[in-house]
N, C-alpha and C positions, 0 to 999 in steps of 0.2 A: 502390489501395493507396498512401497517402501515405509519403513518406521515412522518417518516425519509424517506422511499422509495419513497414516494410521492413528497417529496423534491427534491431529487435528481433526479427525472424522470421530473422535470419540471424545473430544472436549466442547465439539460444535454445539451441543444442548445447553452446556452452561457457559460459554463464554461471553455471552451478553451480560451475565451477572458480574463478571469481572469488568466489563467495560462500564455498565452503568450503575455498579454501585460502588466497587471497591476503588475503581480508576474514574469516577463522575467527573471531577475536577477537571482533568485532563480530557475526558471526552468532550464534554461541552465546550471548552476553549478550541478543541481541533475541529471539531464542526463546524464553527465561526470562520476558522482561519482558512479551510478548504472551501467553504460555498463562496467566499469573498474571491477565489480565483476562478472559479467558473462562470462562464457567460453563458446568456441565453441561447446564443447561435453556435455553440460549441457541441462538436462531436466526441464524444468522451470516452476513452478505454479505461476501465478500472481492472487491474490487476491484482490478485490474491484479495479479493472481495470480502473473504470470510463470511460473516452471519450477515453482512449488509449493512455495518455500521455507517459506512461513508454512501454506500449505494443509495441510501433511501434519503439522503439529503441533497446528494449529486441529480439524481434524477430529475425532480421538480424543476431544476435550474438550468438545464441544458436541452438540446435538440435532439439528441441521441446519445445513449449510453449502452456500451455492452461491457458488462460486469461478468468476468471470469474468476476460476480459483480451480486449483489442482485436486481440492477434497470434495466429493460429492456431497459429502452431509453438510459441509459449510452452505455449497451452493444452493441446495435445497433450502435451508434457511432464508437465505437471501430472497430466493424465488417467492417464499411464502410471504415474507415481509413487503415485497415491491410488486407482488401482482397485480397493484391497480394501476402501475405506471405503463402506460401504453409504448411509450418511448424507448423502452429497455428490454434487452435481450440477454441471455445468461448462457454462458459456453464452459466448459471444463477446458482449462488450459495450463500450459507450462510456461511460467515468465520468461525462463531461459529460452525459448523456441516457439516465438509466437505466431500463429497462423494467419498473420494479416499483412495486407501489401503495404511497401513502404509509403509513407507520408500520408498514412489515412486519418488522423486524429488529431484534433485542435489539443486535446489535454490527455495526458496518460498519468494516471494516480496507481500508486502501488503501497498501500499503506500497512505499515508494521510487517514487513515481511524480508527486507533487506538483510538484516542480523541472522535470519535463519537460512540463508541461502549458502551453498558451499561455493557458487559461482556468482557473486553479486554483480561483479563487472560486468558478464555475459546479460545479466537481466538488465543491467543499465542501457547497453549498447542496444539491446532489443527493443526497450522502450523508446530511446531515441530515433532507432530506425522508424517505426511506426509512427512517430509524431511528425507533423508537419512543420516546416520551416516557419518561424513565428509562434510555434506553439511553446508550451511548457510541461515537461516532465515534473510531476509533485511526488515527492517521497516522503513521507511522515514514517519516522522510525521512533520506537521506544528508546529511552535512554537508561544507562544501568549505572547507577551510583552505588557507593556501600551500602546503602539502605535496602535496595534492589537485589543485592545478591543472593538471599535467602530465597526469594520467589525464583529466580532463574534455575536453582539449583532443584527446587522442587518440581519446575518443569521439564529439567533434564531426567529427574530420576521417572516422570509419568512419560518420556519419550520424546518431548521436542530435544532438537538439537539446535544450540545457540551457535552458530558459527562466528560469530562476533558480538561482543557485551560494548557496545557505543557509549563514550561520555560524549558531551556535546563537542568537545574539541576532538575527539578521535573521529567522530563521525565527517566533521568539516576536512580533515586530514584524509579519510577516505576519499572522498572525492576528487582532492587534489591529485592524490595517487594514482586515481584511475584516467587523471586527464582533464577533468572539469574545473576550471582554475575560476568560472564566472557564475557562481550558485549562490543564489540567496537563501539565508536559513532564518526560519522564524521559531522561536523557543517557546513551548507549550508548557507550562510548569503545572505540576499537581503530585499526587502520591507516586506515581510512576511517569516522570515528563517525557517530553515528545519533541523531536526537533524535525521541523519541515524543511527539506531541501527542495528549492524550487529551481530548476534548469529551464532557460530559454533557450530552443532550438534556434540557431540565428540562421545556417545557411542549409542549402540541399548537400546532403553526403553520400559520396558514391559507396554505395556497399558490394 
């Protein structure tokens, strides 16, 4: 188990306090934005589902959902929250090496994980690979301003490794640098704000 995985296993039991109390405004608005992007006929893959913050609002709005995370503790909490949804499966998975066939999903969602990854572009390519042409890759990510620097330092001391500390502008530039020039961004304001990147996969890509 690497240090980052160990960190998320440790904080799994308290993560919901951060989401629902400390960052409640951002959380509520983010859920609304995500649900508007999900259609009833969608087959959805959620990467880095965490404790199921997005999972429990995506599941009732789609045909099929596969929720994945590399932290078994996080995944256990998601399973508990979503045990009544019959259209949802749960799997341990690495976002940079997904064990799914190409063009399998209508929507691929990865919430608040890109900034933690050592190889975020590899994760984007994998999400794009498994998304069907005409589908969407949805990537919400927390934004760090000067007010949030203290929080990221505390997380770092606990074991989290922030590979990138995005501002709204640098998050948009990240996608441009990765070769994604046609990306829509939704700003979600709050104590710790969030930017939701939405990429539409236009053509079938040869992998």
